[in-house]
C-alpha positions in Angstrom: 21.8 -38.9 -111.7 25.0 -40.2 -113.6 25.4 -40.4 -116.7 25.5 -44.2 -117.1 21.8 -43.5 -115.8 20.8 -41.9 -118.8 22.4 -44.0 -121.4 21.0 -47.3 -119.2 17.4 -45.4 -118.5 14.6 -47.9 -119.8 12.6 -46.6 -123.1 9.1 -46.4 -121.8 6.1 -47.6 -124.2 5.2 -43.9 -124.3 9.0 -43.6 -126.7 8.4 -46.8 -128.1 5.0 -45.7 -130.0 7.3 -41.9 -130.8 9.8 -44.3 -132.3 7.5 -45.6 -134.2 5.9 -42.6 -135.3 9.7 -41.1 -136.5 10.1 -44.4 -138.5 6.7 -44.3 -140.3 7.5 -40.2 -140.8 11.3 -41.1 -142.5 9.4 -43.9 -144.7 7.0 -41.4 -145.8 9.8 -39.1 -147.1 11.8 -42.1 -148.1 14.1 -42.6 -146.0 14.0 -46.2 -145.6 16.8 -47.0 -143.2 18.0 -50.7 -142.0 16.2 -50.8 -138.4 18.6 -53.9 -138.0 21.0 -51.5 -137.2 19.3 -48.1 -136.3 18.3 -49.4 -133.3 15.8 -47.6 -130.7 18.3 -46.1 -128.9 19.8 -44.6 -131.9 16.3 -43.3 -132.4 15.5 -42.3 -129.2 18.6 -39.8 -128.7 17.3 -38.2 -131.9 13.8 -37.6 -130.4 15.0 -36.4 -126.5 17.6 -34.0 -128.7 14.7 -32.8 -130.4 12.1 -32.8 -127.0 10.6 -35.5 -128.8 9.0 -33.4 -131.9 9.0 -35.5 -134.9 9.0 -33.2 -137.6 12.8 -31.4 -135.4 13.8 -34.6 -135.2 13.6 -35.8 -139.0 15.4 -32.1 -139.5 18.2 -32.9 -137.2 18.2 -36.7 -137.9 18.4 -36.1 -141.8 20.6 -33.3 -141.3 23.5 -36.1 -139.5 22.9 -38.6 -142.4 23.8 -36.2 -145.2 26.8 -34.9 -143.0 28.2 -38.7 -142.0 27.8 -39.3 -145.8 28.7 -36.4 -147.3 32.1 -35.7 -145.5 33.0 -39.4 -144.5 33.9 -39.8 -148.6 34.2 -42.9 -149.9 34.1 -44.8 -146.6 30.9 -44.0 -146.0 29.0 -44.9 -149.4 30.7 -48.2 -148.6 28.9 -48.4 -144.9 26.1 -46.9 -145.9 25.3 -49.6 -148.9 25.9 -52.2 -146.3 23.2 -50.3 -143.8 20.7 -48.4 -145.8 18.4 -51.2 -148.0 19.1 -51.0 -151.9 16.1 -49.0 -152.8 16.9 -46.2 -149.9 20.1 -45.9 -151.1 18.3 -44.1 -154.2 15.8 -42.2 -151.8 19.3 -40.7 -149.8 20.9 -39.5 -152.4 17.9 -36.9 -153.8 17.5 -36.1 -150.2 21.5 -35.2 -149.7 21.5 -33.9 -153.5 
């Protein structure tokens, strides 16, 4: 299998169920992302990296978001406001502080 096959492999029905569970888990922790920006592939990559364990994926994903927005300074705040709902912006600030 070459690298292009991995990228273009279809997401299965089971994968979509896990993606939905992850999104619900994020919402339950008040991390409400704009799902028009963060597509299923975004979540699938994190799930796959943590062997489809929801709790481990949550930890990795929130760690990634925290890192991304802390180290990009002003640009990340502008970017963040454009992709995250206003309600979740305050939730996210609580998460990273």
